[in-house]
N, C-alpha and C positions, 0 to 999 in steps of 0.2 A: 278038491272036494272035501278033504278033511277039514280045511279051515272053515268053510261054510257050515259044515256039520257042527263044529265046535261053537261057532257063533250062535247057531240056532239053539244049541243046548244051554247057552248062557242067557240068551234073550228071552226065550219062551218062559222060563221060571220068573224072570224079572217082571215081564208083562203080567203074568198071572198074579204075582205078589202085589203089584200096583192095583190091579183090578179088584183084588180082594179087599184092599184098603179104600176102594171107592175112587181112586185117582183116575183121571182121564188125561189124554194128551192135551196140550195147550190149544191146539186147533179145534179139537172136539169140544172142549169147555167153552171156547169163544162161540162156536157155532150153536151151542145149546143155550147160551145166554139170551135173556130177553131184556128190553128196556126196563120193565118193572123190576125184574130180578136184580139188575145192576144197581138201581136206586135203593132197593131193599124193602124190607117188610114195612107195611103201613102206608106206602106211597100209592096214590091213585092218579092216573093220567088225567090231566085237565085240558091239554092242548097238544097239537103237533103241527109240523109243517114239512111237506115233502119237497125234496130237491129233484127236479126232473130235467132231463135232456130230451126234448120232444115228448114221446110217450113212455120213455124209460125212466123209472124211478131209480135214482142213484143212491139216495140216503134219505133219512127222515130224522128230524130233531124233535124230541119229546120233552114236554114239561109235565112234571109230577108235583103233587102236593101231599104232605103228611099232616093231617089235621091234629094229631096228638102232639107233634113237635112243632107245628106251625112253620115247617120248613119246606122249601121247594128243591127240586132236583131236576137237572137237565142232562140228557144224553143224546148224542147224535149217532144213530145206527146205520151202518152200511146196508144196502139192499142186496138181493141176490146177484144183481149185475156187478156190484163192486166188492162184495164180500171176498175176503182172502187176498185182496190187493192192498199193499201198504200205500195208502193215499193220505195226503195232509187232510186231517179231519179235526174239527173243533166243536166245542160246546161252551156256552158262557151264560152267566146269570148275574144280574145286578138287582139290588133291593133299594128302592127309592128312600133316600134320607138316612141310610144306616151308617154312612161315613166310611164304609169299607171298600167302595169301588167294585169294579167288576171282577168276579171270580171266573177263571177260564182254564180249560184244558185243551191244548192243541198240539198235535204231533202227527207223525206218520203211523197211522193205525190201520189194521186190516179188518177190523170188525166194528169198533165203536170208540168214540171219544167221550170222556166223562167217567163217572158221574161228577157233576158239579153241584154242590149243595150249599144253601144259605138259609138261615132263619129269616122268615119274612114277617111274621106276626100279622099285623093288619095293614101292612104296607104294600104298595104296588111293586111289581117286578117287571124287568125288561130282560128277555131271554132270547137265545138264538143259537145258531150253529153254522157250520160251513163244511164243504168238501171240495177238494180240487180233483176233478176227474176229466180225463181227455184233455181238451184244449180250453176248458173253462173252469172258473171258480164260482161256485154256487154258495151264496150267503143269505142268511135270514136273521134279522133282528126285529123283535116285536117293538111296539110302542109300550109305554108304561101301561100295564093292564093287570088283570087278575088281582085286584086290590081287595084286601079284606080277609 
């Protein structure tokens, strides 16, 4: 009993101090994140694609554009059915003719992959994402689109 009482006496003030600074646990911060928030200020969603297993949405890849910086941003967000599970998740973006090749973020993530950002100017982009869930891998890559 005495050990747990001491732990509570130490943990409670630490949690209160972090809360006062506006800190949140990593899980809570990830749960509160939105695709637009991850890309940052000035980005507007222009497209998305859902990954579904029958009628269940597993994840959704989002494409954003920032008119001020003429940049695109891609994130793949887990849905409620896969959120919290560390699954191989990816997001990618390529700009036609920029010579840089595809920018990609892929790994075992429990909430989202990305953001992947590239300046696009007036060029077309190819974007997409993926998630491995259950017995399948769900992948989407667009054609060259959203030009200009």
